[in-house]
N, C-alpha and C positions, 0 to 999 in steps of 0.2 A: 504494500500500500504506500509506504513512504517513498520507495523508488519510483512508483508511478507518478506520485506528486512531483518529485524532482524532475522526471522526464517531461511532464506537462509544463512546468515552469521553464525548463530549458528550451522547449519547443517555442514557447511564447517569446522568450528573449531572442532566440535565433531569428524568428520571423520578424520581430521588430527591428533587429539589426539589419537584416536583408532589406526591409522596406526603407529604412533610413538611407542605406547606400543607394537604392534605386531612386529615392527622392532627390538626393544630392546629385546623382548622375544626370537627372533630368533637368538640372539647373533650378530646382525649386518650383517647377511648374505643377507638380502633384500636390494635392492638399495634404497638410500635416496630419489630419485625422486618419489617414490611411495606415499610419504606423500602429496605433493601438488596435485598429480593426484587424489588421493582419496578425498581430500578436494574439488577440482573442480568438480569431478563426483557427490559428495554429494550435492553440490550447484545446479548443473543442475537438479538432481533428485528432489530436494525440489521445484525448480521453476516449473518444469513440473507438479509435484503433486498439487501445488497451482493453476496452470492454469486449470487442469482438475477438481479440486474440487470446484472451484468458483461457477459454476452454481448450483451444488447440495446444497452447503451451503446456497446460496442466495435464491434459490427457496423454500427450507425448512423453511426459516425464514419469509416467507411472511405470512400475515394473512390468515385465512381460506377462507375469502370472495374474495381472489384474485385467478383468474384462468389464467394460462399461455396459451396464444393463438398463440404464434409464438416464434421460436428460430432461431438463426443464428449461424451456425457453421463456424469455422475459419480454414483455411489452410494457411501455409506460407512457402516459400522456405527456409527461415532461421530457420524454425522449421520443419525439415524433418519428424519427428515422427507424425506430424499432417496429413500427407498424408496417413498414416496407419490408424489413428483414429483421425478425427477432433474433436475439442472441442468447446463447446458453449461459445461464448464471448459476446453475446447480446441476450436479450429476451424481449418480450412484455407481459404484464399481464393486464387483465381486472378486474376492481373492480366490482364484480357482484352486490354488495349492492348499487352501484351508478346508476344502470340501471333505467332509468325513462321512463314512457310511457305516451303519451298524450291522454287524453280522446277523443278528436275530431279527432285524427289521430292514430288509434290503431296499424297501421303497422310501425309507427315511434318510434324509441328508441334513447335515449341519455345516454351516460355513460362515465366514466373516464377511461382512459387507461394509464398505466405507462410503460415507457421504461427503462430497466436496461441494463447497459453496464459495462464491466470490465474496471476499471480505468476511469469511467465516472459517473457524477452525474445522479440521477434518474430524468427523465423528465415526466411530466404529460400533457396529451392532452385529451380534451373532444372530443368525436366522436359521430356522429349521424348515424343511420342505418335505411334504408328503407327496411323492411322485405319483403314487397310485390314486390318491383322492384329489389331486390337484388343489392343494392348499398350502399355505405357508403361515409362519408365525415368528414373531420376534422372541428371542430368549431374553426375557427381562426378569426383574425381581418377581418372585412368586412362581416362576416356571421351574418345574423339576424334571430333569431328564432321568428316566427310569432305566434300570439295568436291561430291560427287554427291548429298549430302543424307542419306547413311546415317551410322550411328553405330557405331564400333568400340569394343569393351570395355564396352558397356552391359549392365547386368543387367536384362533385359527381364522384366516381369511381365505375364502374360496377365490381361485384365480382362473382366468381363461386358459385354454389350451396353449395359446401362444405367449403366455407370460414370460418375459425374457429372463427374469431371475430364476424361477422354478425350472424352466426348460434348460437353462445353462447348468444349474446345480444337478439336475437329473442326468444330463448327458455326460458330465465330467467323469464320474467314478464308476 
C-alpha cells in the first residue's frame, strides 16, 4: 500500500515535470494550469493501473500448488471506469498439496483455503468437502472431525455440480 502511494506521487511529479518542460519549450504559449492537470491525470492513471494489476501480480506470485477457485470483481460508482471493465479485488485459492483424504470415508476431503483481498491480510480457512453428497463446510470452532472421517457440528452447504472448490478438492487425491 505504501509503495503504491509512493508510485502514485512519483507519477504525478514526473508528469508535472514533463509538462513544465513542454510549456517552457513552447515559449510559454501553453496555459500554466496544464501542469497540475497533467500531474492529477498521471496520478489517477497510476492508481487505476495499480488496481487492475493487483490480481495479476498477486496470482502470479502464488506457489504452484495453489489453485485459484473463485474471484470477485468490483464495480463502484466513484470509479466509473469499473462499469466498463470491472477489476478483481478479492480471490480464493486452494492449497492443492493440503488436500487430505480419509481412508474410512473416501468421499470426504479436507484442505486449506486462502482468501486474498486488496488492502486486506491473507486469511486461511480449513474446508471439508463431501464429494458424494456435493456439499462443503468450513472447519470452525465447534466442528469435530471424527475418527470415521465424518464431521460433527459442521454447517454443510449444498453446492452445484460445477462448484470449483469441491470439484478441485475431489479431483486432486
